[in-house]
LUMMIMI-794314 format. One record per atom (N, C-alpha, C): residue in one letter; x, y, z. Coordinates in steps of 0.001 Angstrom, whole numbers, plus 524288, in hexadecimal, padded with zeros to 5 digits. Layout:
! LUMMIMI-794314
AXYZ...
//
This chain:
! LUMMIMI-794314
M804047FB9480053M7FF6E7FFE27FF68M80325803AF7FF9CK80247807C47FCE6K8039B80E877FD57K80271812237FFB9V8052E814EC800D3V803E581A6880408V7FDF781C6080093R7FEB481D277FBB4R7FA8381F1B7F969R7F5A481E0B7F962D7F525818357FC34D7F0CB815CE7FD05D7ECB6818EE80187F7F076819B08058BF7EE5D81B12809A6F7EEB28229F80A99M7F1E68242680770M7F21B8298480A46M7EE4982E408074BI7EDE5830E780A17I7E9D083594809FDI7EAB183870805DDQ7E90683AE2801A6Q7EB5C83CB57FC4EQ7E88C841E47FDB8D7E5A8843E77FFAFD7E2FB8497D8017DD7E4C684BC7806ADV7E9ED84CD080615V7ED8C84F02809F6V7EC0B853E680A76I7EB6C854C080F96I7EBC785A8D8129EI7EFDF85CBB812FAT7F2CA860D981169T7F7D08635A8130BT7F70B86879813D8V7FB33869EF81610V7FC6886F65817BAV8014F87166815A3T803BF8776E815B7T80717877E6813D0T80AAE87ABE81865E80F6887B82816D3E8121D87E6D81BDAE80F518834981D59G80D1F8870E81A2BG80B3B88AA581BB1G8063188A8781FBBT802C6884BB8202AT7FE5E884388220BT7FEF98869A82813T7FB05888BA82B10T7FC758891C83058T7FA16885E083313I7FC2088538837FEI7F912881E683BF8I7F359882E583CB7R7F100884BB83CBCR7EC0B886EF83C15R7E9D38839083767E7EBE38843B8335EE7E97C8823482E19E7EA6787CD582DA3L7EFE387ADA82F97L7F128875EC83147L7EC6C8727483531L7EC1E87502838A9L7E7A28737983D89L7E191872F983ACCE7DF238769F8373EE7DA09876DC834A2E7DA8A871138322FI7DE388715782F5DI7DF9286C3C82B44I7DE868678382DA7L7E2B386665831E4L7E31E861498358DL7DDA08603D837A4V7DAC4865078395AV7D5E78638D83C16V7D102862C28383ET7D0E78667683466T7CD12865A482E8CT7CCB08603082C79H7D22D85EC682C17H7D3878597E8285CH7D3108537582D33K7D24D85553831E8K7D3778510F83549K7D7A384D5A834FAI7DDB684FD0833CAI7E1D684DD6832EDI7E6598515983844G7EA1A84C418369AG7EE4B84ECA83C19G7F29A8504383939G7F4A18516483475G7F8BC853CF8306EG7F900853C482C6DV7FDEB857B882AA2V7FC1285815824E7V80077859C38223EP802BB8583881DEBP807E4858D381A25P808A985F59819C9V80D0B8607281ADFV80D6F866848191EV810FC8660381531V80E6A867F280FDFV810D9868FC80B47V811D086D6B80924S813E786E2C80487S815E9872DE80151S8119F873577FD63K81342878337FAD7K80FC2879AC7F798K80ECA875727F23AE813338738E7F329E813DB86D787ED46E811578691F7EFEDN80DB6869E27F560N80D168646B7F8A9N8112E8610E7F9FFK81587864417FA43K819CB85E067FD1EK81B87860998013EL81AD185B3D803DEL81B0385A1780914L8201885EED80D08V81EA9861B1810D7V8222986466812C7V8224F8634E819A4G81E3D8617381B6DG81D5685F9C82041G818BA85C29821F1M8186A85B2A825A0M812C48597C828C8M8122385C7C82DA3I80D1485D7982D55I80B8685F7783428I8061285B9383541S804D585A3683A3BS801AB8576D83BFDS7FEE985BC1841F3D7FB4685A3E842ABD7F81185C4684827D7FC5585B0684C7BG7FF738570984C45G802D5856B88507DG8072585ABD850DAD8088985C1284BA4D80C3A8610984B52D80B658654484E7EV804DF8675784D76V8038C86B328502AV8033786A0E8557DI80251864CC857B8I801B08655285D9DI805B78656285FF6R8099E863E485D59R80EC58635A86019R8112286A4B85FF5Y8103B86CF285BC0Y812D1870D185BF6Y80F9B874F685FB5L809F587518861FBL8073E8775E86539L808BD874E686AAEK80C228701A86A31K80D5686F5687080K80FB8873638728DP80DF5873F487887P80F8A8774A87CD9P81684875D687BFDN8195887B1687C54N8205F8794887B2DN821C0876FF882C4S8249887309880B8S827A68720B88630S8245A8723E88ADDR81F318711488B65R81CCE8710088FFER819EE86B21890ADT81A6E8693689623T817ED863B289703T8133486521898C7V81029860E1898EDV809EB860A889CD6V80B59863AF8A0A6F80F888629D8A458F8104B8632A8AABEF8127A867928AACBD814CD86AE08A768D8163F8707B8A4DCD8117D8737E8A542M80D438714E8A2A9M808C78745F8A104M80435874398A6BAF8062E870F88A8A0F8023A870E18AE53F803D8876038B19FA808E8878E88B21BA80BA587B788B42AA808A2881908B105I806A48804B8AC29I80677886138A9FFI80073883AA8AA2FV7FC9A889938AAF4V7F67E8895E8AA85V7F686887B68A47CM7F345883238A4A2M7F222880BD89F34M7EE398841589A6CV7ECFA8886189DACV7EA0D88BB389902V7EE1888F4B895C6N7F1A48904B898FAN7F74A8932C8974DN7F9A288F1289230E7FA9E88AF58940EE7FBC98880788F63E7F73B886DD88AECQ7F1E6887AA88C33Q7EEE1884C188851Q7EF5B88B4D88430E7F1A98905D886F8E7F1ED894AD882FCE7F6428946087F63K7FACA892C1880F9K7FEAD8927A87EB1K7FDD388EF38793EL7FB06889E787A72L7FAEB8865287688L7F7C7888BE87243T7F18788C978745BT7EEFD88F5087099T7F3658928486DDFD7F591896C587042D7F879899F686E8ED7FC60897B186952K7FE5F8931D86BDBK8028B890F9868B6K7FFA588DD2862F6L7FAA688CDF86417L7F79F88A5385EADL7F5688915285B14G7F4CD8940085E2CG7F35B8974885AC2G7F74F89A5B8575AY7FBF4899BE85A35Y8004989D028587FY801708999B85397S801428953685488S8034389029850D7S8001B88E8D84C8EL7FA5E8914784BA8L7F78288F37848D1L7F7C3893EA8427EE7FAF6896B8842F5E7FDB18997083E51E802FB898C483C87K80459894BC83E4CK809D08940D83CB3K808BB88E67838ACN80C9388E03835C6N80CB588AAE832A5N80E8F884CA83224V80B68881288304EV80CFC87CAC831B2V8121D87B2D830FAS814D187DEC82D8ES81B7487C6882C2CS81E4B87E238319AN81C7C8802A836A0N81DFE8812C83A92N81E7487A8483DDAL81AD8878AC83E40L818EE8730D83F70L81ABE86DA683C1EM81A7486E5783838M819EB86AAB8346EM81E13866FD83600K81E128615183432K822B485CC883486K8249085E9C82E46T82AB085F8C82E34T82C6C85D4E829FET8314185AC482A38K832638572082DFDK8357D8548882DA1K8355584E9682FC8D8361284AFC82DB1D833B8844C482EDDD82E9C844A782CD1I82D81845F2828FAI827F5845818268DI829658401C82324K8256683C1C8244FK8257B838FC821B5K821768380381C10T822BE835B8815A8T81F3E83747812FAT81FB1831818100DV81A3A8306580CCCV81B8D82C5280A43V8181882CF080379K818E682A66800FCK817EA82A9E7FAC1K812E28283C7FB3FP81083829777F5FDP80B37826BE7F6EBP80B98821367F45BD8105C81F797F263D8127381A447F0BED814C78175C7F4A1S815ED81B057FA3BS8191D817F97FF8BS814718129A7FF8AD8181B80EC6800DDD8140180A4A803C2D8119380C4A8090BL80D1880A20809F0L80AE780BC580E8BL80E0080A7B814A1D810FD806C28143CD815968052181842D8184480A4881823T8198180D6E815C5T81D68811D0816AAT81AF18141A81B26A8153C816A28191CA812DD819F381C0BA811F6816E28210FL81164812C082171L80F1180F9082673L815EA80EF682A47A8193480E6D82845A81ED680FDB82AC7A81E51815AD82CBCI81D8F819008293DI81DDD81ECD82B3FI81A498200F82FDAF815C181F4282F4DF8120A81F328334FF8138181B5383943S81607817BD83715S818028132D83D79S81B56815AE83FB8R820AE8180083CF1R8246781B6183F47R824128200D841C8H820888236883F58H81F798296784102H8193C829D18430DH8192682F56843E0H8140A8304D84829H811CB8335184297F810E88328A83F8FF80EEC834FD83957F8080383328839DCK806418369E83860K80088835CB837CFK800508365683146K8035B8396883008K8003883870828DFK807DB8395682671I80799836CB822C6I80B57836C581F3BI8099983A5B81B1EP80DBA83D5F817D3P80CA083FBD8133FP80DFF83C4F80E44V80BA583CB380B2EV80D91839718057CV80EB883D18801CBL8139A83C0C80062L81579840277FBC8L8158083D1A7F5C0D81529840727F1BCD8173283C7B7ED5AD81C1F83E6C7EBE2R81CE283D3F7E72ER8238383D4B7E522R825DA843377E689E821D58474B7E4C8E823D284B1B7E6A3E8248A84F4C7EBB8D8226584A167EF61D822B884C1B7F4A4D81D7584EAA7F5FDK8193984FA97F279K81406851A87F4B7K810B684E967F6E3V80D468516C7FAE7V80A6984E287FDB1V804BD84BFE7FA9CV804DA847117FA65V7FFEE844567F784V7FC3C841C77FA55G7FDE1840B680048G7FA8083F54802D1G7FCAF83E3880859V7F93083CA780B6FV7FBDB83BE281240V7FB1B83644813EDI7FC928332181647I7FADC82DE881819I7FAFD82E0381DD0S7F77C82D8B8203CS7F5E482E84825DAS7F5458281A828DDR7F83E827D282CF6R7F843823B983026R7F20E82262830C1G7EE9D826168336CG7E8D6823B783321G7E6778225E82E12D7E6EA824B082A39D7E3C782149825BAD7E67D81CF182442L7ED6381C0D82433L7EF278165582398L7EC9B8139982657L7EB358149F82C1EL7E9D78104983074L7E3C980F4282D3BR7E1C38136D82DC3R7DC338128082BF0R7DA6580DE3827BEH7DE8A80FA582357H7DE7C80BE581E91H7E0448077B81E85I7E4B280571823BFI7E6B0800998248DI7E1FC7FDDA82704T7DF8A8007982962T7DAE07FC7982E57T7D7927FBE182B22M7D4E47FFAC82719M7D0F87FE8B822CAM7D29B7F96C82180E7D6E87F96B81EE2E7D91F7F44381C8DE7D92C7F01981E51I7DA417F10182485I7DB027EB7582673I7D3D17EA07827F4I7D1947EE4C82982I7CAF27ECA7829B6I7C8BE7EAC882581N7C9E87EC1481FEEN7C7BD7EA8E81CC6N7C9D37E54581A52K7CEC37E49E81B2DK7D0C87DDC881AD5K7CCE37DAAC81E90E7CD317DC54823BEE7CA7E7D975826A2E7C54D7D830825A1K7C13E7DAB582366K7BC547DAC081FC2K7BC0A7D73B81CECT7C0D97D7CE81975T7BF6F7D4AA814B3T7C24B7CDC081575P7BD877CB54813D1P7BE7F7C6AF815D0P7C1987C35D81264
//
């Protein structure tokens, strides 16, 4: 089986100039956890996920115990302030650009499975020969498909 048999071809992407506000709206509207960041030529330049945004918003160098010593309202205000300030930043400030794993449409499915098993990625961009994004393969979609195949085989006499 090949990646093309499982990949999502209607890929939602953003550019480096997309704001965090726009990104969050896209993620919520489409009920997805991350997207490829592409150039004007649709070439992959990075990946950004809801986890990247959450890690960015995390209070700096404070532990849960430290927060007990501070009035919690004050801490909430700081998080709200940081979120408000961050919304207009571009995704280029948060996106991952290193160690991004990709596959080709003709890659064996085992290649994608190996990447998912070794890394904590939820999605892998699928690139064509010119390194343009032509799809994504998600671990959720892959597991659903594999599960349905198993269930269908069990139902077949």
